[in-house]
N, C-alpha and C positions, 0 to 999 in steps of 0.2 A: 602282129602279135609276137611277143617274146616270152619264152617259157624257160625258167631257170630252176634247176633242181638243187636242193640242199639237204644235208642230213644234220639233225639238231639234237642237242642234249646228249651227245656221244661221250663215252668215257675217254675216248681218244679222237683226235681229228680224223675225219672220214668215216666215223661211226655214228650211229644214232637213228633217230626217227625221221623218215624222209618226208619232204614237202615240196610242192611245186609253187613257185611264185610266178604269177601270170601278169604281164604288163600289156595293156591294149587288148584287142580282140573285142568280142561281142559282150555288151553289158546285160544281155537278156538272162534272167535267172535260169531259165530252162537250158539255154546253151551252156551256161557255166556248170550246171549239174551234169550235163551230158559229157563235158570235157573231163570232169572229175571221175565219172564212171569209166570213161574210155581209158584214162591213164591209171585208174585204180589207185589213186594217191590223194591225200589231203592237198587241196589247192587253196592258196590265198591270192585273191585278185586285188591288184593295186589300182585303186581309182584315184584321180587327182584330189588333193586337198584344196584348201582355200588359198594356198600360196602365202598366207600370213602366219597363222598360228598352227596350222595342221599340214604336215608334209604329205600325208596320204590318208586315204580311207581304205581299211582292210576288210575284204569280204571273204569269209571263210566257208568253203564248200567241201564237204566230205563226199565220197562216192555214194553214200546212202542218204545224206541230208545236208542242209545248210546249218551252220553253227554260229552262235553269237560271238564266241571267242575260242581260239585255239592257240595256246602259247608256243608250241613248237613251230607252228607255221608263222607266228609273229616273229620268232627269232630269225626264221628264214627271210622274211620280208625286211627285218631290220638289217641283216647282213647285206642285202642288196642295196638298201637305201644308204647305208654307210659307205659302200663301195662307190656310190654315185655322188654323195653329198659331203664326204668327209666324216670325221668321227665325233663331231659335236653332237650332244643330245638332240633328239628329234621328237616332236610330238605328232602322234597319229591318233586316229579314232576308229572304232569298229563300225561296220556298215549297218548291222542290225539294230543295235541299241545306242549307238553314238558314244560308247564308253571311251573316255580319253585314256591314252596310254603314253608313257614317256619311255623312249628307247635310249639306252646308253651303252657304252663300251667300257670294259675294265680289263685291260690286257687282251687275252685271246677270247674272253667271254663277252657275250651280249646279254644285257639285262633289260627286263621290262618292269617298269614301276607301276603298281596297281594300288588302288585305294581299297581299304577295308569296306565291305558291304554288310548291311544288316542281314542277320541269319536267325532263323528260329532256334529255340532250344531243342536239343535232341530228345530230352525226356518227354517233352510235350508231344512231339511228332510220333514217338514210339508208343507212348501210353494211350493216346487218343485212338490209334488204330489197332491197339492190342498186339503190336508186332515187336517181338524181341529180336535183337541182332542175330541170335542163334538161328532163328527161322529164316531170316534173309540170307544168311550164309549157309543154310542147310547143314548146320553143324550143331546138333542138339546138346552135345556134351562140351561144347566150347566154353572156356572161361576167359573172358576178355581181361587184358592186363590193366585196363583203366576204363573209366566211364565213357560211353559214347559222347561225341561232340559234333556239332555242326558249325561250319565256318564258311565264309565265301569271299573270294576276290573277283569272281566273274560268274560263278554259278555255285549254289550251296552244295556242299559235300558232307555226307555222313562219314565221320572219321572213326574208325574202329581199330583199337590197338590189340594185337595178339602177342603171344608170349615170345615167339621166335620165328626164324625163317622157315623152319620145317613146318610149323603150323601154317604159316602164310602160303607156302606153295603146295600144301596139302588140301587147300580149300577148293570146293566145287560148288559155288553158291547157286541159289535158286534165282537165276537171272530174270526169269519171267516175273517172279514176285517182286524183285528189286525194281524192275521197270514199272510195274503197276503202282507200287507204293510210292516211288519217286514222282510219277506223274500226278498222283493224288495230292501229295504234300509239297510239291515244288522243290524237290531235292534231286540233284543230278547224280544219283548213284551212290555207291559205297566205296570209300577209299580205305582199304585195310592195310595196316602198317605195323612194323615192329622196330624196336630199337636194336641197333647193331653195335653200339658202344655203351653198354650198360654200366661200365665202370664210371664213366663221367656223367651219365644221366642225360646227356644232350648232345646234339651235333650231327650224328650220322644215323639214318634210318633207311629201311627198305620198304617198298610198298607195291600194292597192286590196285588197279582201278576197275570196278565192276559197274558198268552202266550201259552195256550193249546186250541185246538179246542173244547174239551169237558169240560163243566162246572164242571163236577165231578172230573176232574184232577187238579183243582186249588191247588196251593201250600199252605201248612201250614206254611212254613218258606222259605224265599228266601234270602239266605245269600249274593249272588252276588248283589241283588238289595239293600240290606241294606248297603253294601259297596259302591255301586254307589251313593246312597243318602248321605252317609257320605262325599264323595268327593264333591258333589254338594253343600252341606250346609257348609262345612268347619269346622265341629266339630264332636265329638263322639256322639253317639245316643244310646238310648234304644228303640228298635223297637219291637212292639207287632204285631203279625200276627196269623192267624189261626182260628179266631172266626167263619168264614164262613164255615170251614171244620170240626169244632168240636174238633180241636187240638190246644189248646192255646199255642202259642210259644213266646219266648222272645229271641231276638238277641241283643247282646251288641257289640258296635263298638268303635274304637278309631282311631284318625288320627295322623300319625307321618310323617311329611313332605309329600313325595309322596307315602307313603305306608299306607295301611288301615289294621287294625286288626279287624277281624270279629269273634265273638265267642259266647259261651254259654255253657250250660250243655250238657254232653254226658254221658248217663247212660246205663250200660249193662243190657239187658233184659234176654238173654238166649244164650246158645250155642247149636247148632243142628248138 
């Protein structure tokens, strides 16, 4: 078994959200969950592809659960695959749902190309359950800066725009309510964001992802949410995230018809 550590989506090389890429070892799901808990890091296990169209199958395991898709871990896996196979684009797929992903490099950045997925209308989900975003965010006096939206490139996200970064980092959402509501309607939490370049009206934003029951598990970088927000806004973004966790991350996105490119830096830390 080989274990390779990377940090991904950092603002600078060597910074970002950590992930382990595991090659070989035991394919048993219980063993994989135990390894992720032991290391207390997101793990992506590289299983062999078909050797023709698929370079590898990616199995994402967090310390607390298995996941259908994790983009910062995908960047880590991509960096290792490019080290081994050169820098030509590579096709992989996810283990849980067989979602096809195209990996590519652009300078120092690694990108994942994902297809647009169908997502329900936010108005329908919120109206049917009588839940306003203010209740989910435990902020009764909150005035959103735009209408709620739902979009998906891997799992649907409820996208909520607030006025500024002070509002963003002043939030203490009702995580239990978000969890229950999300399970009922099939939405993977709330991504709350604000614009940081209001003069141009597009380009750079900052966000926080709320989909865990424990505040300490808040994401430092949420690539699927950055991709969903790109679809919702209709243009590429520079997304900053992680201030609340102490890991400042930067995600770059681009829109190409019905596909989204989500990427950033992926830097090797060590092999163990």
